[in-house]
C-alpha positions in Angstrom: 331.1 129.7 196.1 328.0 127.4 195.6 325.4 130.5 195.5 327.7 132.7 193.4 327.6 129.5 190.7 324.1 130.4 191.4 324.2 133.8 191.1 326.0 133.7 187.4 324.1 131.7 186.3 320.7 133.4 186.9 322.5 135.9 185.8 323.7 134.6 182.3 319.9 133.6 182.2 318.4 136.8 182.8 320.6 137.8 179.4 320.1 134.8 177.4 316.1 136.1 178.2 317.2 139.9 177.5 318.7 139.2 173.9 316.4 136.4 173.2 313.5 139.2 174.0 314.9 142.0 171.8 315.3 139.8 168.4 311.7 138.2 169.0 309.9 142.0 169.2 312.3 143.0 166.0 311.3 140.5 164.0 307.2 140.5 165.6 307.7 144.3 164.5 308.0 143.5 161.0 304.9 143.3 159.7 304.4 140.8 156.5 302.3 142.7 154.6 304.1 145.6 154.1 305.7 143.3 151.6 302.0 142.5 149.4 301.9 146.3 149.7 304.2 146.9 147.6 301.8 145.8 144.3 300.0 148.5 145.1 302.5 150.8 144.1 301.8 152.0 140.6 305.5 150.6 139.4 305.0 147.7 140.1 305.9 144.9 138.0 305.5 141.0 139.0 309.4 139.1 138.1 306.6 136.5 136.0 305.6 139.1 134.0 309.7 140.5 133.2 311.3 138.7 130.6 313.4 136.5 132.4 316.6 137.9 132.4 316.1 141.1 134.0 315.6 139.5 137.8 318.8 137.2 137.0 320.8 140.1 135.9 320.3 140.9 140.0 320.3 137.0 141.4 323.4 136.6 139.5 325.2 139.2 140.6 323.1 139.5 144.5 322.3 136.2 145.2 323.2 133.0 142.4 321.3 130.6 145.1 318.6 132.8 145.7 316.4 129.1 144.2 318.3 127.3 146.4 318.6 128.5 149.9 315.7 129.5 152.2 316.2 133.0 152.9 319.7 132.6 153.8 323.2 131.8 152.7 325.1 130.5 155.3 328.8 130.2 153.9 328.2 133.7 153.1 326.3 135.1 156.4 328.9 133.2 158.0 331.7 134.2 156.8 330.1 137.8 156.6 329.2 137.6 160.7 332.8 136.8 161.6 333.9 139.4 160.2 331.3 141.6 162.6 332.3 139.6 165.4 336.2 141.3 164.9 335.1 144.7 163.8 331.6 145.8 164.2 332.2 148.5 162.0 333.1 146.4 159.0 331.4 145.9 156.0 330.1 142.3 156.4 328.2 141.6 153.3 327.0 137.9 152.5 323.3 139.2 152.6 321.0 137.5 150.1 318.2 139.1 148.2 315.7 138.2 150.8 317.7 139.6 153.1 318.2 142.7 151.8 314.6 143.0 151.2 314.4 142.7 154.9 316.5 145.3 155.9 315.4 147.9 153.2 311.9 147.6 154.6 311.7 146.9 157.9 315.6 147.9 159.3 318.4 150.5 159.1 321.7 150.0 157.1 323.6 150.5 160.2 326.5 147.8 160.0 326.1 145.7 164.0 325.9 142.2 164.4 322.6 142.6 165.3 321.2 144.1 163.2 322.8 141.6 160.7 321.0 138.3 163.1 317.5 140.2 162.9 318.0 140.4 159.0 318.6 136.9 158.7 315.6 136.5 161.3 312.8 138.3 159.5 314.7 136.7 156.0 313.6 133.6 157.2 309.5 134.9 158.2 309.5 136.0 154.5 310.3 132.8 153.1 307.6 131.0 155.3 305.0 133.9 153.8 306.1 134.4 150.5 307.4 132.6 147.2 310.7 133.6 145.2 308.9 134.6 142.8 306.8 137.7 145.1 310.0 138.1 146.5 312.3 138.7 144.1 309.7 141.1 142.7 309.4 143.4 146.0 312.7 144.1 146.0 313.0 145.1 142.6 310.5 147.7 143.8 312.3 148.5 147.0 316.2 149.0 145.6 318.0 152.1 145.2 319.2 153.4 141.2 319.8 156.7 141.9 318.1 160.0 141.0 315.7 158.8 143.6 314.4 156.1 141.6 313.7 153.3 144.2 311.8 150.7 141.4 313.5 148.8 138.7 310.9 149.7 136.2 310.6 153.3 137.1 314.5 153.7 136.7 314.0 151.4 133.4 311.5 154.0 132.2 314.0 156.8 133.4 317.1 155.8 132.8 316.5 154.2 129.2 312.5 154.4 128.2 312.3 151.6 128.4 309.4 148.6 129.9 310.0 145.7 132.4 306.6 144.6 131.7 306.6 142.5 128.6 302.9 142.6 128.1 303.4 146.6 127.8 303.1 148.4 124.2 304.0 151.6 125.2 307.3 151.4 125.4 310.4 149.3 123.9 311.0 146.7 126.5 314.2 146.6 128.9 317.0 145.0 127.1 319.4 142.5 128.7 322.3 144.4 128.4 320.1 147.6 130.4 319.2 144.9 132.8 323.1 144.6 133.6 323.5 147.9 133.3 321.0 148.7 136.2 322.2 145.3 137.9 325.7 146.6 138.6 324.9 150.4 140.1 323.4 149.1 143.1 326.1 148.8 144.9 327.4 152.1 144.6 324.2 154.3 143.1 325.6 157.3 144.1 329.0 156.6 142.1 327.2 155.0 139.2 324.6 156.7 136.6 323.3 154.4 133.7 322.4 157.5 132.2 326.3 158.1 131.9 327.1 154.7 130.2 328.8 155.6 127.6 331.4 157.2 129.0 331.6 155.8 132.2 334.5 153.2 132.1 333.9 152.0 135.2 330.6 150.8 134.6 331.5 149.8 132.1 334.0 147.0 133.4 331.0 146.5 135.8 328.4 145.5 133.5 330.9 143.2 131.3 331.3 141.3 134.6 327.7 140.6 135.5 327.3 140.0 132.0 329.6 137.4 132.5 328.2 136.3 135.6 324.7 136.2 133.6 326.3 134.0 130.9 328.4 131.4 133.3 325.1 130.8 135.4 323.5 130.2 132.0 320.6 132.9 132.9 321.4 134.0 129.1 322.2 131.9 125.9 325.2 132.5 124.0 323.3 134.9 121.5 321.8 137.1 124.3 325.5 137.3 125.9 327.3 138.5 122.9 324.9 140.8 121.8 324.6 142.6 125.0 328.5 142.5 125.1 328.3 144.4 121.5 326.7 147.3 122.9 329.3 148.2 125.3 331.8 150.3 123.8 335.3 149.4 123.3 338.5 151.4 125.1 341.1 152.0 122.5 
């Protein structure tokens, strides 16, 4: 009986070591220089060079505690892990902007507990290596906006003929409304198309919700909120 207990303990220890080794290998293979390399993208615009409401639109929708957490929003993550434990094929959600960056750069889109844990661990590494400004800048250079567009500057150029670079005078500057539209499409870029905004009532409603969040979180002023809301077509 004693031998059986020792054998079982050995098996458990080996399993733990295998799991730890798997995750260590997965996170150590994530080259942190890949984030710095994004700055060579011809469409890369640092967040500090954008109007404040541009990154604010994505923070409001995706990660309102972005500037407070260390890469992981434990409340949201706890909920998503609970879902994954019950059903690994279920949509998990709960990922912070840093976690989404980790997934976009280093992981697949598989909805499994293993990927979620790897995502969290890599997000912690990212936060250790980069500032919040660098993280949000990289994030905005890896999001898919539909039509083979993976960069917010390129998306603004293509959909609106505007720029997110506040110092560039060759194009009109992106507006609060346009920023909210782009932030409202990223969860379903194959469904919502910014260039069809004037006729897409579902995207219009999502954009209203985004603007409401930006305003409630005090990321835009009353005047900016009212002006942006006035630009959304009204339904009869």
